[in-house]
C-alpha positions as CSV (number, residue, x, y, z in Angstrom):
1,M,21.2,47.4,-8.1
2,T,19.2,46.7,-5.0
3,S,18.1,43.1,-4.9
4,P,20.3,40.2,-3.7
5,E,19.9,38.6,-7.1
6,D,21.2,41.7,-8.8
7,R,24.1,41.8,-6.5
8,R,24.9,38.1,-7.1
9,K,24.8,38.6,-10.9
10,F,27.0,41.7,-10.4
11,L,29.6,39.7,-8.5
12,K,29.7,36.9,-11.0
13,V,30.1,39.3,-13.9
14,G,32.8,41.1,-11.9
15,S,34.8,37.9,-11.4
16,I,34.6,37.0,-15.1
17,A,35.6,40.5,-16.0
18,A,38.6,40.4,-13.6
19,A,39.8,37.2,-15.1
20,T,39.8,38.7,-18.6
21,G,41.6,41.8,-17.5
22,F,38.9,44.3,-18.3
23,V,37.6,44.9,-14.8
24,G,39.1,48.4,-14.5
25,N,37.1,49.6,-17.5
26,L,33.9,47.7,-16.9
27,L,33.3,48.7,-13.3
28,G,33.6,51.8,-11.2
29,R,34.4,51.8,-7.6
30,N,31.8,50.0,-5.6
31,A,32.0,49.4,-1.8
32,N,30.1,46.2,-1.9
33,A,32.2,44.7,-4.7
34,Q,35.4,45.9,-3.0
35,E,37.2,46.8,-6.2
36,P,40.9,46.4,-5.8
37,M,43.0,49.5,-5.4
38,K,44.8,50.6,-8.5
39,H,48.6,51.0,-8.2
40,S,48.4,54.6,-9.0
41,D,46.2,55.1,-5.9
42,M,49.0,54.0,-3.6
43,R,51.0,56.8,-2.2
44,H,53.6,54.5,-0.6
45,Q,53.6,51.6,-2.9
46,D,57.3,51.3,-2.8
47,N,57.0,50.1,0.8
48,M,54.6,47.2,-0.2
49,P,55.6,43.8,-1.6
50,Q,54.6,43.4,-5.3
51,P,51.1,42.2,-6.0
52,I,50.7,38.5,-5.8
53,G,47.8,36.2,-6.8
54,N,45.3,38.0,-9.0
55,P,45.1,41.6,-7.7
56,A,42.0,42.1,-9.8
57,S,40.2,39.2,-8.2
58,R,36.8,39.9,-6.8
59,P,34.6,38.0,-4.3
60,E,33.0,35.2,-6.1
61,I,29.9,33.1,-5.3
62,P,30.3,29.5,-6.4
63,E,28.1,28.6,-9.4
64,S,26.8,25.5,-7.7
65,V,25.0,27.3,-4.9
66,E,22.0,29.6,-4.5
67,V,23.2,32.2,-2.0
68,A,23.3,35.9,-2.1
69,A,25.9,38.6,-1.5
70,E,23.6,40.7,0.6
71,Y,20.7,39.9,3.0
72,D,18.7,42.7,4.4
73,G,21.6,45.0,4.1
74,F,24.1,42.6,5.5
75,S,27.0,42.1,3.1
76,R,28.8,38.7,2.9
77,F,31.9,40.5,1.6
78,K,32.4,43.5,3.8
79,P,32.0,44.4,7.4
80,S,28.3,45.2,7.9
81,R,25.9,45.7,10.8
82,G,22.8,44.9,8.7
83,L,19.6,46.7,9.5
84,D,16.9,45.5,11.9
85,P,18.0,43.6,14.9
86,D,14.9,41.5,14.6
87,S,15.9,40.5,11.0
88,D,17.0,36.9,10.4
89,Y,20.1,38.2,8.8
90,Y,21.1,40.8,11.4
91,I,25.0,40.7,11.6
92,G,24.8,37.6,9.4
93,K,22.8,35.5,11.9
94,L,21.2,33.2,9.4
95,V,23.2,33.9,6.3
96,P,24.1,30.5,4.9
97,G,27.5,29.3,3.8
98,F,28.4,28.3,0.3
99,R,28.2,24.7,1.2
100,K,24.8,22.9,0.7
101,A,23.2,21.3,3.6
102,S,22.6,18.3,1.4
103,D,26.4,17.8,1.2
104,G,26.4,16.8,4.9
105,P,28.3,18.4,7.7
106,A,31.4,20.3,7.0
107,P,34.6,18.4,7.9
108,F,35.8,19.0,11.5
109,E,39.3,20.5,11.6
110,A,41.3,20.7,14.8
111,P,44.7,21.9,13.7
112,D,47.6,19.8,15.1
113,I,45.3,17.1,16.5
114,P,45.1,13.7,14.6
115,V,41.8,11.9,13.9
116,L,41.2,8.6,15.6
117,P,40.5,6.0,12.9
118,Y,37.8,3.3,13.4
119,K,36.7,0.1,11.8
120,M,33.2,-1.2,11.3
121,E,32.2,-4.5,13.1
122,G,28.6,-5.6,12.8
123,G,27.3,-2.1,12.3
124,V,29.4,-0.7,15.3
125,K,32.2,1.9,14.9
126,V,35.1,0.5,16.9
127,F,37.8,2.8,18.2
128,E,41.0,1.9,20.0
129,L,42.3,4.4,22.6
130,V,45.5,4.0,24.5
131,S,46.1,6.0,27.7
132,M,49.9,6.8,27.9
133,A,52.6,9.3,28.7
134,V,53.6,11.3,25.7
135,Q,56.1,14.1,24.8
136,Q,54.4,17.1,23.3
137,E,56.2,20.0,21.5
138,F,54.6,23.2,22.9
139,H,57.1,25.3,20.9
140,P,59.7,24.3,18.3
141,G,62.3,22.4,20.4
142,V,60.4,22.8,23.6
143,K,59.2,19.3,24.4
144,M,57.2,18.7,27.5
145,N,56.4,15.4,29.2
146,V,52.6,15.1,29.7
147,Y,49.8,12.5,29.6
148,G,47.7,11.8,26.5
149,Y,46.3,9.1,24.3
150,N,47.8,7.3,21.3
151,G,50.9,9.4,21.4
152,S,49.1,12.7,21.2
153,M,48.2,15.4,23.6
154,P,45.3,16.3,23.3
155,G,44.2,12.8,22.4
156,P,43.1,12.1,18.8
157,T,39.6,13.2,17.8
158,I,36.7,10.8,17.8
159,E,34.2,11.8,15.1
160,V,30.8,10.1,14.7
161,T,27.3,10.8,13.5
162,Q,24.1,11.0,15.6
163,G,22.6,7.5,15.8
164,D,25.9,5.6,15.6
165,R,26.7,2.8,18.0
166,V,30.3,3.0,19.2
167,R,32.7,0.6,20.9
168,I,35.7,2.1,22.4
169,V,38.5,-0.2,23.5
170,V,40.6,1.6,26.1
171,T,44.1,0.2,27.0
172,N,46.0,1.7,29.9
173,E,49.8,2.0,29.3
174,L,50.3,4.3,32.2
175,P,52.1,2.9,35.3
176,E,49.0,3.8,37.4
177,D,45.3,3.3,37.4
178,T,43.1,5.4,35.1
179,F,39.5,6.0,34.2
180,V,37.9,7.5,31.0
181,H,34.8,9.7,31.2
182,W,32.7,10.4,28.1
183,H,31.9,14.0,28.9
184,G,28.3,15.0,28.3
185,F,27.0,11.8,26.9
186,E,23.8,10.2,28.2
187,L,24.8,6.6,28.4
188,P,24.4,3.5,30.5
189,V,25.8,4.4,33.9
190,Q,28.4,1.6,34.0
191,Y,30.2,3.3,31.1
192,D,30.3,6.8,32.6
193,G,33.9,6.4,33.9
194,A,33.4,8.2,37.2
195,A,36.3,6.9,39.3
196,T,35.2,4.1,41.5
197,L,31.6,5.4,41.7
198,T,30.5,3.5,38.6
199,Q,33.4,1.2,37.7
200,N,36.7,-0.2,38.9
201,P,39.9,1.3,37.6
202,I,41.6,0.3,34.4
203,K,44.8,-1.2,35.8
204,P,48.2,-0.7,34.1
205,G,48.4,-2.9,31.1
206,K,44.7,-3.8,31.1
207,T,41.9,-3.0,28.7
208,K,38.3,-2.0,29.2
209,V,35.6,-1.9,26.5
210,F,32.9,0.8,26.4
211,E,29.9,0.4,24.1
212,F,26.9,2.6,23.8
213,D,24.5,4.3,21.4
214,I,24.9,8.0,20.4
215,H,21.5,9.6,20.4
216,E,22.5,13.2,20.9
217,E,24.6,15.6,18.7
218,G,27.0,18.3,19.5
219,T,30.5,19.0,21.0
220,F,31.6,16.5,23.5
221,F,35.0,15.3,24.8
222,Y,36.6,12.4,26.6
223,H,39.1,12.7,29.5
224,S,40.6,10.8,32.4
225,H,38.5,11.0,35.5
226,V,41.6,11.2,37.7
227,A,42.2,14.8,38.6
228,M,45.9,14.9,38.3
229,Q,45.8,13.1,35.0
230,E,43.4,15.7,33.7
231,A,45.9,18.4,34.7
232,F,48.6,16.5,32.9
233,G,46.7,16.8,29.6
234,Q,44.4,13.8,29.2
235,V,41.6,15.0,27.0
236,G,40.4,14.7,23.4
237,W,37.5,15.8,21.2
238,F,34.4,13.7,20.7
239,I,32.4,15.3,17.9
240,V,28.9,14.1,17.1
241,H,27.5,15.5,13.8
242,P,23.7,15.7,13.6
243,K,21.9,13.3,11.3
244,K,20.4,16.3,9.5
245,V,22.6,19.3,9.0
246,F,21.3,22.3,10.9
247,G,20.6,25.6,9.1
248,P,22.3,27.7,8.1
249,P,25.0,25.3,6.9
250,V,28.6,26.3,7.6
251,D,31.6,26.0,5.3
252,R,34.2,25.5,8.0
253,D,34.0,23.7,11.3
254,F,37.2,24.4,13.4
255,G,38.1,23.1,16.9
256,L,40.3,24.9,19.4
257,L,41.1,23.0,22.7
258,F,42.6,25.2,25.4
259,Q,44.8,23.8,28.2
260,N,47.0,25.2,30.9
261,F,50.1,23.8,32.7
262,H,52.5,24.9,35.4
263,I,56.0,24.0,34.3
264,P,58.8,25.9,36.1
265,P,61.9,27.1,34.2
266,T,64.3,24.3,33.2
267,H,61.6,21.7,33.8
268,T,59.6,19.6,31.3
269,I,57.0,18.2,33.8
270,S,54.0,20.1,35.0
271,D,53.3,20.6,38.6
272,S,49.8,19.3,38.6
273,W,49.2,20.6,42.2
274,A,50.0,24.2,41.3
275,M,47.4,26.9,41.8
276,D,48.8,29.0,38.9
277,W,49.6,28.1,35.4
278,N,52.3,29.5,33.1
279,W,52.2,27.5,29.9
280,H,49.1,27.8,27.8
281,T,48.3,25.7,24.8
282,I,45.8,25.5,21.9
283,N,45.5,22.0,20.4
284,G,48.8,21.2,22.2
285,K,50.7,24.2,20.8
286,S,51.5,27.5,22.4
287,G,51.5,30.8,20.4
288,P,53.1,31.5,18.0
289,Y,53.4,27.8,17.2
290,T,49.5,27.5,17.1
291,T,48.3,26.9,13.6
292,P,46.1,29.6,12.1
293,L,42.5,28.9,11.1
294,V,42.3,29.7,7.4
295,C,39.1,30.3,5.5
296,K,37.8,32.0,2.4
297,H,36.3,35.4,2.2
298,G,32.5,35.2,2.5
299,E,32.3,31.7,4.1
300,R,30.2,30.9,7.1
301,V,32.6,29.6,9.8
302,R,32.0,27.7,13.0
303,V,34.6,27.5,15.8
304,R,34.1,25.0,18.6
305,L,36.1,26.1,21.6
306,L,36.7,23.7,24.5
307,N,38.3,25.1,27.7
308,F,40.0,22.2,29.5
309,A,42.1,24.4,31.8
310,P,42.3,23.0,35.3
311,M,40.9,26.0,37.1
312,Q,40.8,29.1,34.9
313,H,38.0,30.5,32.7
314,H,38.8,32.2,29.4
315,P,37.2,35.3,27.9
316,I,37.6,34.5,24.2
317,H,37.9,37.5,21.8
318,L,37.9,37.5,18.0
319,H,39.1,40.6,16.2
320,G,37.4,42.0,13.2
321,H,34.2,40.1,13.4
322,T,31.0,39.7,15.4
323,F,30.1,36.1,16.1
324,W,27.0,34.4,17.3
325,V,27.1,32.0,20.2
326,T,25.1,29.1,18.7
327,G,25.8,26.2,21.1
328,H,27.3,24.9,24.2
329,E,28.4,21.5,25.0
330,G,24.9,20.4,25.9
331,A,23.2,21.0,22.6
332,R,22.6,23.6,19.9
333,I,20.9,26.7,21.2
334,P,17.5,27.6,19.7
335,K,18.1,30.4,17.2
336,S,15.9,32.8,19.2
337,A,18.5,32.7,22.0
338,W,21.6,33.1,20.0
339,V,23.8,36.0,21.2
340,P,26.0,38.3,19.1
341,R,29.4,38.7,20.7
342,N,33.0,39.5,20.0
343,N,34.1,38.3,23.5
344,E,32.7,35.3,25.2
345,L,33.6,33.8,28.6
346,V,34.1,30.0,28.3
347,G,34.3,28.4,31.7
348,V,36.3,25.3,32.8
349,A,35.1,22.2,31.1
350,Q,32.7,24.1,28.9
351,A,32.6,24.0,25.1
352,S,31.1,26.9,23.1
353,S,30.3,27.2,19.4
354,F,30.7,30.5,17.6
355,E,29.4,31.1,14.1
356,F,30.0,34.1,11.8
357,I,30.4,35.2,8.2
358,A,34.0,35.8,7.4
359,N,33.3,39.1,5.7
360,N,36.4,41.0,6.7
361,P,39.6,39.9,4.9
362,G,42.9,39.9,6.9
363,D,44.8,38.2,9.7
364,W,42.8,38.4,12.9
365,I,43.9,37.5,16.4
366,F,41.7,35.0,18.2
367,H,42.7,34.8,21.8
368,C,42.0,34.6,25.5
369,H,41.9,38.1,26.9
370,M,43.4,37.4,30.3
371,I,46.7,39.1,30.5
372,H,48.6,36.2,31.9
373,H,47.2,33.9,29.3
374,M,48.6,36.0,26.5
375,M,52.2,35.1,27.3
376,N,54.3,32.0,27.4
377,H,56.2,30.4,30.3
378,M,55.7,33.2,32.7
379,V,58.2,33.2,35.6
380,K,58.7,35.5,38.5
381,Q,61.0,38.5,38.3
382,V,60.4,39.5,34.7
383,G,62.1,42.8,35.4
384,P,64.2,44.0,38.3
385,R,62.1,45.1,41.2
386,I,64.8,47.7,42.2
387,R,65.3,51.4,42.0
388,D,68.4,53.3,40.9
389,D,69.7,53.8,44.4
390,A,69.7,50.1,45.1
391,S,72.5,47.5,44.6
392,V,72.1,45.2,41.6
393,D,75.2,43.2,42.4
394,Q,73.3,40.0,43.3
395,Y,71.2,40.3,40.2
396,L,74.3,40.8,38.0
397,A,76.0,37.8,39.6
398,N,73.3,35.4,38.4
399,L,72.1,36.6,35.0
400,S,72.0,33.1,33.5
401,S,68.9,32.2,35.5
402,R,66.9,35.3,34.6
403,P,65.6,36.8,31.4
404,Q,67.9,38.9,29.3
405,V,67.4,42.4,30.5
406,D,69.6,45.5,30.6
407,A,70.7,45.5,34.2
408,S,72.8,48.6,34.0
409,L,71.8,51.4,36.3
410,G,70.3,53.8,33.7
411,D,67.3,56.0,33.5
412,K,65.0,53.0,32.9
413,F,65.6,51.9,36.5
414,A,63.6,54.9,37.6
415,T,60.5,52.9,36.4
416,P,59.8,50.1,38.9
417,G,59.5,46.7,37.3
418,Y,60.9,47.6,33.9
419,P,60.7,45.7,31.6
420,Q,57.5,43.7,31.8
421,K,58.0,42.0,28.5
422,M,59.2,38.4,28.5
423,L,62.5,39.2,26.9
424,G,63.9,35.8,27.8
425,M,61.8,34.1,25.1
426,E,64.2,32.8,22.5
427,M,63.5,32.9,18.8
428,S,66.5,31.1,17.4
429,D,66.9,30.5,13.7
430,D,65.6,26.9,14.1
431,F,62.6,28.2,16.1
432,M,61.8,30.7,13.4
433,K,62.3,28.1,10.6
434,A,59.7,25.8,12.3
435,I,57.3,28.7,12.8
436,W,57.4,29.6,9.2
437,S,57.4,26.0,7.9
438,R,53.6,25.7,8.0
439,K,51.6,26.5,4.9
440,E,48.9,28.3,7.0
441,V,51.3,31.2,7.9
442,R,52.6,31.9,4.4
443,G,52.5,35.6,3.5
444,M,51.8,36.8,7.1
445,R,53.7,39.8,8.4
446,A,57.3,39.0,9.2
447,N,57.0,39.9,12.8
448,Y,53.7,38.1,13.5
449,P,55.4,35.6,15.9
450,M,56.1,38.5,18.2
451,S,52.4,39.1,18.7
452,V,50.9,35.6,18.9
453,K,51.7,34.1,22.3
454,G,50.1,31.8,24.8
455,L,46.4,31.3,24.3
456,M,46.5,33.0,20.9
457,T,46.0,31.9,17.3
458,V,45.0,33.7,14.1
459,L,41.9,33.6,11.9
460,R,43.0,34.2,8.3
461,V,40.2,35.4,6.0
462,L,41.6,35.2,2.4
463,P,40.1,36.0,-1.0
464,D,39.8,32.9,-3.2
465,D,43.0,33.5,-5.2
466,L,45.1,34.2,-2.0
467,Y,43.6,31.1,-0.3
468,E,44.6,29.0,-3.2
469,L,48.1,30.6,-3.2
470,V,48.6,30.0,0.5
471,M,47.0,26.6,1.0
472,N,47.2,24.8,-2.3
473,S,50.2,26.1,-4.2
474,D,53.9,25.6,-4.0
475,Q,54.6,29.1,-5.2
476,P,57.1,31.0,-3.0
477,V,55.3,33.7,-1.0
478,E,57.3,36.5,0.5
479,K,56.7,37.3,4.2
480,G,54.1,40.0,4.5
481,A,53.0,39.7,0.8
482,V,49.6,38.3,1.5
483,F,48.9,40.9,4.2
484,A,50.1,43.7,2.0
485,E,47.9,42.4,-0.9
486,I,44.8,42.5,1.4
487,V,45.7,46.0,2.5
488,R,46.1,47.0,-1.2
489,R,42.7,45.6,-2.1
490,F,40.5,46.2,0.9
491,G,42.3,48.7,3.1
492,D,44.3,51.9,3.0
493,P,47.6,51.4,1.2
494,S,48.7,54.8,2.3
495,A,48.7,53.6,5.9
496,Y,50.6,50.3,5.1
497,E,53.5,49.7,7.5
498,P,56.0,47.1,6.5
499,A,57.4,44.9,9.2
500,P,60.8,45.9,10.6
501,K,63.5,44.4,8.4
502,M,65.3,42.9,11.4
503,M,62.6,40.3,11.5
504,M,62.6,39.5,7.8
């Protein structure tokens, strides 16, 4: 079984066999097919949740498409380096998704951000955008006062196709002047939105109409061109799909918009003059309230990442996969210049596109790698800066304003600065209920919220049956069950570690 066609037939046969319950007899163990682990193989199966979904399910290629499971040694369904770096399919570079290019572009999905509707008037797509102060819930119950558009921060996504003509009616409901810049577009200069250079301000209560042709394609965005309003959150996606879908076609097109704020303890308003930033959001939410990106095993995935931090660059790291940098905000990069990475620095006001084959099932952290960005609401004095021969009377007299730490003079005080963890972060019952209320997190390990903070989210790569269970069913799913099932099928069940029961 060496050719891609043979492999494809094998996988389809395997899926049919699994559905009829005869897979264990028909097929031996095969690394490419990733045969599920038999229960008898599990040395610690009592520690694992019971199987859910269809434990015998195998990777399946849809009948409607002509794709393969392997390309020059690269497997769509398991981690693989491929062979020759000069190959088109090295690390999945040009391996297509299941979706046909003729189906048009994959829908753009930016979790937690609404889409701005439009109406057609004489062949023009007309959008209405309202600049306004909004309240944004960074965490369950943690509502911050920021600036946005149409009641949302970030503002709603504008999505068009190359060649469209757009009219955008902007109304200013702020109590101060504003401007709107269409970042990256080549348009008539009077519509560029550069404060006072090209146009007069949009006064409070007034409206300005922008109308121009979209001749380029790619990842763009709109934002206020008043610096302090930018720092207050005024930005939104402006996605332009190409007239003709570029190859290889992707199955998923996700958007992550990174922002930073400086909001002191007990405050709800950012200090837009600050030189440091302690609240970090992705699509307006801070980890663990960020919504995971969920895809199916074997799909080709694109993630567009926009860094709209006021002054901090972000080294973005994806666990478990190697991605290709296929575009920046300017345009798609020629394939000969694509770069394989698992960590990519995205500078302020830059947007980068990553593409990869989701060939490694599991829950994978996708995050900024700067230490201070992997936390929430950082404040000074995380741990006592004192030694065991120093007085802590002043600290003990004012515990209500500091994180909950053990301030007794014990052996731990021999270690300066202990603890460094943000132990003041509250995870109340209501907080946890909100965290687990989203379908995208069903079946994740019970203590996942402890590890996803600040500029962090999760990429979930799920076999078809588990994807349907998580995203499209109402069936109850035990915490940790989906993770355990993936370990059972693709990993080492003997090394499975259940989450501490205190977090269940």
